[in-house]
C-alpha positions as CSV (number, residue, x, y, z in Angstrom):
1,M,-144.8,-33.2,-10.7
2,T,-147.4,-31.3,-8.7
3,V,-150.9,-32.8,-9.2
4,Q,-153.6,-30.2,-9.4
5,F,-156.8,-30.2,-7.5
6,S,-160.1,-30.5,-9.3
7,D,-162.1,-27.3,-9.7
8,A,-164.4,-28.5,-6.9
9,Q,-161.6,-29.4,-4.6
10,A,-159.8,-26.1,-5.3
11,S,-163.0,-24.1,-4.7
12,A,-163.6,-25.9,-1.4
13,Q,-160.1,-25.3,-0.3
14,L,-160.2,-21.6,-1.2
15,V,-163.5,-21.2,0.8
16,A,-162.0,-22.9,3.9
17,R,-158.7,-20.9,3.6
18,N,-160.7,-17.7,3.3
19,R,-162.6,-18.5,6.4
20,L,-159.4,-19.2,8.3
21,D,-157.8,-16.0,7.1
22,A,-160.9,-13.9,7.8
23,F,-161.0,-15.2,11.4
24,V,-157.3,-14.4,11.9
25,A,-157.7,-10.9,10.4
26,S,-160.6,-10.1,12.7
27,C,-158.8,-11.0,16.0
28,E,-156.1,-9.6,18.2
29,F,-153.8,-12.1,20.0
30,D,-151.8,-11.2,23.0
31,R,-149.5,-14.2,22.6
32,P,-148.5,-16.6,19.9
33,T,-151.6,-18.5,18.9
34,L,-152.3,-21.4,16.6
35,V,-155.7,-21.2,14.9
36,V,-157.0,-24.5,13.5
37,D,-160.0,-24.7,11.1
38,T,-161.7,-28.0,11.6
39,A,-163.4,-27.6,8.2
40,L,-160.0,-27.9,6.6
41,V,-159.2,-31.0,8.7
42,A,-162.5,-32.6,7.5
43,Q,-161.7,-31.6,3.9
44,Q,-158.2,-33.2,4.1
45,Y,-159.7,-36.4,5.7
46,R,-162.1,-36.8,2.9
47,A,-159.4,-36.1,0.3
48,L,-157.0,-38.7,1.8
49,K,-159.8,-41.2,2.3
50,A,-160.8,-40.9,-1.4
51,G,-157.3,-41.9,-2.4
52,L,-156.7,-44.5,0.2
53,G,-159.9,-46.3,-0.6
54,R,-160.3,-49.5,1.4
55,A,-157.5,-48.6,3.8
56,D,-158.5,-47.5,7.3
57,I,-157.2,-44.1,8.3
58,H,-155.8,-44.2,11.9
59,Y,-155.1,-40.5,12.5
60,A,-151.9,-40.1,14.4
61,V,-153.2,-38.3,17.5
62,K,-149.8,-36.9,18.4
63,A,-149.8,-34.6,15.4
64,N,-152.5,-32.5,17.0
65,P,-154.5,-33.7,20.0
66,E,-156.9,-30.8,20.2
67,R,-160.3,-32.0,21.3
68,K,-162.3,-30.4,18.4
69,V,-159.9,-31.9,15.9
70,I,-160.4,-35.4,17.4
71,E,-164.1,-34.8,17.7
72,T,-164.3,-33.8,14.0
73,L,-162.5,-37.0,13.0
74,V,-164.6,-39.2,15.2
75,N,-167.7,-37.8,13.5
76,L,-166.2,-38.5,10.1
77,G,-165.5,-42.2,11.0
78,S,-161.8,-42.0,11.4
79,H,-159.8,-44.5,13.4
80,F,-156.9,-43.5,15.6
81,D,-153.3,-44.3,16.3
82,A,-152.6,-43.6,19.9
83,A,-149.1,-43.3,21.4
84,S,-150.1,-43.2,25.1
85,R,-152.7,-43.9,27.7
86,G,-153.5,-40.1,27.6
87,E,-154.3,-40.3,23.8
88,I,-156.4,-43.3,24.3
89,E,-158.4,-41.6,27.0
90,L,-158.8,-38.5,24.8
91,C,-160.2,-40.5,21.9
92,L,-162.5,-42.6,24.1
93,S,-163.8,-39.5,25.8
94,L,-164.9,-38.0,22.5
95,G,-166.8,-41.1,21.3
96,A,-164.2,-43.2,19.5
97,D,-164.9,-46.9,19.4
98,P,-162.1,-48.9,21.2
99,A,-162.1,-51.2,18.2
100,D,-161.0,-48.2,16.1
101,I,-158.0,-47.4,18.2
102,S,-154.6,-49.0,17.9
103,F,-151.8,-48.6,20.6
104,G,-149.1,-47.9,18.1
105,N,-146.2,-47.0,20.3
106,T,-143.7,-49.8,20.5
107,V,-142.5,-48.7,24.0
108,K,-145.4,-48.9,26.5
109,R,-145.7,-49.0,30.3
110,A,-147.1,-52.3,31.5
111,S,-149.9,-50.6,33.4
112,D,-150.9,-48.6,30.3
113,I,-151.1,-51.9,28.3
114,A,-153.4,-53.2,31.0
115,F,-155.5,-50.1,30.9
116,A,-155.9,-50.2,27.2
117,H,-156.8,-53.9,27.3
118,A,-159.5,-53.2,29.9
119,A,-160.8,-50.3,27.8
120,G,-161.3,-52.6,24.9
121,I,-158.2,-51.9,22.8
122,T,-157.3,-55.1,20.9
123,L,-154.5,-54.0,18.6
124,F,-150.9,-53.3,19.8
125,A,-147.5,-52.6,18.2
126,A,-144.2,-54.2,19.2
127,D,-140.6,-54.4,18.0
128,A,-139.0,-56.3,20.8
129,E,-139.4,-59.6,22.7
130,E,-139.8,-57.9,26.1
131,E,-142.6,-55.8,24.7
132,L,-144.4,-58.9,23.5
133,E,-144.0,-60.4,27.0
134,K,-145.6,-57.3,28.6
135,I,-148.5,-57.4,26.1
136,A,-149.0,-61.2,26.6
137,E,-149.2,-60.6,30.4
138,H,-151.4,-57.6,30.5
139,A,-153.4,-57.9,27.2
140,P,-153.6,-61.7,26.8
141,G,-154.7,-62.9,23.3
142,A,-154.3,-59.4,21.8
143,Q,-153.6,-58.8,18.2
144,I,-150.1,-57.4,17.5
145,Y,-148.2,-56.1,14.6
146,I,-144.4,-56.0,14.4
147,R,-142.9,-52.7,13.4
148,L,-140.1,-53.0,10.8
149,I,-137.2,-50.7,10.7
150,V,-136.9,-48.5,7.6
151,E,-133.4,-47.9,6.4
152,V,-133.9,-46.6,2.8
153,S,-136.2,-43.6,3.5
154,Q,-136.3,-40.7,1.0
155,A,-138.3,-38.5,3.4
156,D,-137.3,-35.0,4.5
157,W,-137.3,-36.3,8.1
158,P,-136.3,-40.1,8.2
159,L,-137.4,-42.0,11.3
160,S,-134.9,-44.8,11.3
161,R,-133.1,-46.4,14.3
162,K,-135.3,-45.6,17.3
163,F,-138.3,-47.8,16.2
164,G,-138.6,-51.1,14.4
165,C,-136.6,-54.2,13.9
166,D,-134.9,-55.9,11.0
167,R,-136.0,-58.9,8.9
168,D,-134.6,-61.7,11.0
169,T,-135.8,-60.2,14.3
170,A,-139.3,-59.6,12.9
171,L,-139.7,-63.1,11.7
172,R,-138.5,-64.4,15.1
173,L,-140.9,-62.1,16.9
174,L,-143.9,-63.5,15.0
175,D,-143.0,-66.9,16.3
176,V,-142.5,-65.6,19.9
177,A,-145.9,-63.8,19.8
178,K,-147.6,-67.1,18.9
179,E,-145.7,-68.9,21.7
180,L,-147.0,-66.3,24.1
181,G,-150.6,-66.8,23.1
182,L,-150.8,-63.5,21.1
183,D,-152.3,-63.1,17.6
184,P,-149.5,-61.7,15.3
185,V,-151.5,-60.3,12.4
186,G,-149.0,-58.3,10.4
187,F,-146.3,-55.7,10.1
188,S,-146.1,-51.9,10.3
189,F,-143.5,-49.3,9.2
190,H,-143.1,-45.6,8.7
191,V,-141.6,-44.4,5.5
192,G,-140.5,-41.2,7.1
193,S,-142.1,-37.8,7.9
194,Q,-142.7,-35.5,5.0
195,T,-142.3,-37.9,2.1
196,R,-143.1,-35.3,-0.5
197,K,-143.7,-37.5,-3.5
198,A,-145.5,-40.8,-3.7
199,E,-142.7,-42.3,-5.9
200,M,-140.4,-41.8,-2.9
201,W,-142.2,-44.7,-1.1
202,A,-140.8,-47.2,-3.7
203,P,-137.5,-48.1,-2.1
204,T,-139.1,-48.7,1.3
205,L,-141.9,-50.7,-0.1
206,D,-139.5,-52.8,-2.2
207,A,-137.5,-53.7,0.8
208,L,-140.3,-54.4,3.2
209,A,-142.4,-56.4,0.8
210,L,-139.6,-59.0,0.7
211,I,-140.0,-59.4,4.5
212,W,-143.8,-59.6,4.2
213,H,-143.5,-62.5,1.6
214,D,-140.8,-64.2,3.6
215,A,-143.1,-64.2,6.7
216,R,-145.9,-65.7,4.7
217,D,-143.6,-68.3,3.2
218,A,-142.6,-69.2,6.7
219,G,-146.3,-70.0,7.5
220,H,-147.5,-66.8,9.1
221,D,-151.0,-66.0,7.9
222,L,-150.5,-62.2,7.9
223,S,-153.7,-60.2,7.3
224,L,-152.7,-56.6,8.3
225,L,-150.3,-54.1,6.8
226,N,-149.9,-50.8,8.6
227,I,-148.2,-48.4,6.1
228,G,-147.8,-45.7,8.8
229,G,-147.5,-42.0,8.0
230,G,-145.3,-39.9,5.8
231,F,-148.2,-38.1,4.0
232,P,-146.8,-34.6,3.4
233,A,-147.9,-31.0,3.9
234,F,-146.9,-27.9,1.9
235,Y,-143.8,-26.1,3.3
236,G,-142.7,-24.4,0.1
237,E,-141.7,-27.4,-2.0
238,A,-144.2,-28.9,-4.4
239,I,-146.2,-31.8,-3.2
240,E,-148.9,-33.9,-4.9
241,A,-152.6,-33.3,-4.1
242,P,-153.7,-35.6,-1.3
243,T,-156.1,-37.8,-3.2
244,A,-153.7,-38.4,-6.0
245,Y,-150.8,-39.0,-3.6
246,A,-152.7,-41.5,-1.5
247,A,-154.0,-43.4,-4.5
248,A,-150.5,-43.6,-5.9
249,V,-149.2,-45.0,-2.6
250,M,-152.0,-47.6,-2.5
251,A,-151.3,-48.6,-6.1
252,Q,-147.6,-49.3,-5.1
253,V,-148.6,-51.2,-2.0
254,T,-151.0,-53.4,-3.9
255,A,-148.4,-54.1,-6.6
256,R,-145.9,-55.3,-4.0
257,F,-148.0,-56.8,-1.2
258,G,-151.0,-58.1,-3.1
259,N,-154.5,-58.2,-1.8
260,V,-153.9,-57.7,1.9
261,A,-157.1,-58.2,3.9
262,R,-156.6,-55.1,6.0
263,I,-154.5,-52.0,5.4
264,M,-154.0,-49.2,7.9
265,A,-152.6,-45.7,7.2
266,E,-151.6,-43.2,9.9
267,P,-151.6,-39.7,8.5
268,G,-150.8,-37.0,11.1
269,R,-148.9,-34.1,9.5
270,G,-150.7,-34.7,6.2
271,M,-154.1,-34.5,7.9
272,V,-153.8,-31.3,10.0
273,A,-150.7,-29.2,9.1
274,E,-152.5,-27.2,6.4
275,A,-155.5,-26.6,8.6
276,G,-153.5,-24.4,11.0
277,V,-151.8,-21.0,11.0
278,I,-149.8,-19.5,13.9
279,V,-150.2,-15.8,14.6
280,A,-146.9,-14.4,15.9
281,E,-145.1,-11.1,16.3
282,V,-141.7,-9.7,15.6
283,M,-139.9,-8.8,18.8
284,L,-136.7,-7.4,17.5
285,V,-134.7,-6.9,14.2
286,S,-131.0,-6.4,14.7
287,R,-127.5,-6.9,13.4
288,K,-124.6,-8.1,15.7
289,S,-122.0,-5.9,14.0
290,N,-121.3,-3.9,10.8
291,R,-119.7,-7.1,9.5
292,D,-122.9,-9.2,10.0
293,M,-124.0,-10.5,6.7
294,H,-127.6,-11.0,7.8
295,R,-130.2,-9.4,10.0
296,W,-131.5,-11.3,13.0
297,V,-135.3,-11.4,13.3
298,Y,-136.5,-12.5,16.7
299,L,-140.1,-13.8,17.0
300,D,-142.2,-14.2,20.1
301,I,-142.3,-17.9,19.3
302,G,-139.4,-20.3,19.0
303,R,-138.2,-23.9,19.3
304,F,-139.4,-24.3,22.8
305,S,-142.9,-22.8,22.3
306,G,-144.1,-24.6,19.2
307,L,-141.5,-24.6,16.4
308,A,-139.5,-27.7,17.6
309,E,-139.5,-29.0,14.1
310,T,-137.1,-26.4,12.9
311,E,-134.5,-28.7,14.5
312,G,-131.9,-29.2,11.8
313,E,-134.0,-26.8,9.6
314,A,-135.8,-29.9,8.4
315,I,-139.2,-28.3,8.2
316,R,-139.2,-24.9,6.6
317,Y,-142.3,-23.0,7.5
318,Q,-143.8,-20.3,5.3
319,F,-144.0,-16.8,6.7
320,E,-146.3,-14.0,5.8
321,T,-146.1,-10.4,6.9
322,P,-148.0,-7.2,6.2
323,R,-144.9,-5.9,4.4
324,D,-144.8,-8.7,1.8
325,G,-144.2,-7.3,-1.7
326,E,-141.6,-4.9,-0.5
327,E,-137.9,-5.5,-1.0
328,C,-136.6,-8.6,0.8
329,G,-133.3,-9.8,2.1
330,P,-132.0,-12.8,4.0
331,C,-132.2,-13.0,7.7
332,V,-131.5,-15.4,10.5
333,M,-134.7,-16.2,12.5
334,A,-134.7,-17.0,16.2
335,G,-137.1,-17.4,19.1
336,P,-137.4,-15.2,22.2
337,S,-135.9,-17.5,24.9
338,C,-132.5,-17.0,26.6
339,D,-131.2,-20.2,25.1
340,S,-128.6,-20.2,22.3
341,A,-130.3,-23.3,20.7
342,D,-133.4,-21.3,20.1
343,V,-132.5,-20.4,16.5
344,L,-134.9,-21.4,13.8
345,Y,-133.1,-20.8,10.5
346,E,-129.5,-19.9,10.1
347,K,-127.8,-22.3,7.8
348,R,-130.4,-21.4,5.1
349,P,-131.5,-17.8,6.0
350,M,-135.1,-16.8,5.2
351,Q,-136.1,-14.0,2.8
352,L,-138.2,-11.4,4.6
353,P,-139.0,-7.7,3.9
354,L,-136.1,-5.3,4.7
355,S,-138.6,-3.0,6.4
356,L,-139.7,-5.6,8.9
357,K,-139.7,-4.2,12.5
358,A,-140.7,-5.0,16.0
359,G,-144.5,-5.2,16.5
360,D,-145.2,-6.5,13.0
361,R,-147.6,-9.5,12.8
362,V,-146.2,-12.6,11.3
363,L,-148.4,-15.5,10.0
364,I,-146.7,-18.9,10.0
365,R,-148.6,-21.0,7.5
366,N,-149.4,-24.7,7.6
367,T,-148.5,-25.2,11.3
368,G,-151.4,-27.3,12.4
369,A,-149.1,-30.3,13.0
370,Y,-146.6,-30.8,15.8
371,T,-146.6,-27.3,17.1
372,S,-149.1,-27.1,19.9
373,A,-148.3,-30.7,20.7
374,Y,-144.6,-29.9,21.2
375,S,-145.4,-26.7,23.1
376,S,-146.2,-28.1,26.5
377,I,-144.0,-26.1,29.0
378,G,-143.5,-22.4,29.8
379,F,-139.7,-22.4,29.2
380,N,-138.2,-19.1,30.4
381,G,-141.7,-18.1,31.5
382,F,-143.0,-17.8,28.0
383,P,-146.4,-19.4,27.9
384,P,-147.1,-22.5,25.8
385,L,-148.6,-21.9,22.4
386,A,-152.3,-20.9,22.7
387,V,-154.7,-22.8,20.5
388,V,-158.1,-21.6,19.0
389,T,-160.2,-24.0,16.9
390,I,-162.9,-22.8,14.6
């Protein structure tokens, strides 16, 4: 079920959306450009915080590391989840308190651990014994949380296998951390990116709560639970409003884990996706042969210049054109580069106006997350995605 915004929330959202659209309509762009409205970022922060209540928001910097985005969140009192030395330096340079930054990557260079420790970072993630040894050597006495593997995700984009460890390993690592002089304070997990409904958290929370209580029964005085990300953005399928969604997640967490002293949440996509729109252009519309069932629509942006999350067609962006309202038909969408992998949607073709042609402007909605961050190289000479913040 889609939960509706209150009248005040809907009004504020409309005003901010109108501001973003007015800016885009007033500008010409000579290359694909992401426009991010920091007022929408602030609005989403407040909405999520209202639902999360006493949980600290640690914004996942990797989702969108634009300086004005980070600065906006610093001013709102957000905490931050950093995946690298570069993200730590970015947050610190914009006024974030080291005590409000967690080093959440479970794979860290020893020198970066040392840097973070010297900068005042006290909270680190780990999911392996060797990582604990590095932290103990280069950040002695640090607080750590062990990341648990999630194997029952209902997210559109599950994040199993690469990060986290199972129950027995996690309990052993808590003991190892103590032996190394570290302070093992809790567990973390990630339910999976784009978990569209709060109820979808239930299987993960059920499984991981058992590990939490096993650890406490084993004598570990856990005080921190990091529930990670998973907070969704709108990509065409109904999602719950952010405050109601976050509150429903917290109710489930409390029911299973009890009164945990400290809870962290790490929204990334759910914080910034809907604050951004990419302005792109049609480069070509063609058919391969008379037997071709679908048109091919080539944009001036592709998987190597910002739309990496079309991999596996997991994230289905929303497209707007000046010809919307005219007769539509299915099309395969692709990027401009000379790489056969630069195809965005083919298994499930997109519906676009039949009159679409080269030169038409295309708006790609809700693209504030994981677009500019992925677009870091000029593959084939196409420049990385430009970013404008308002």
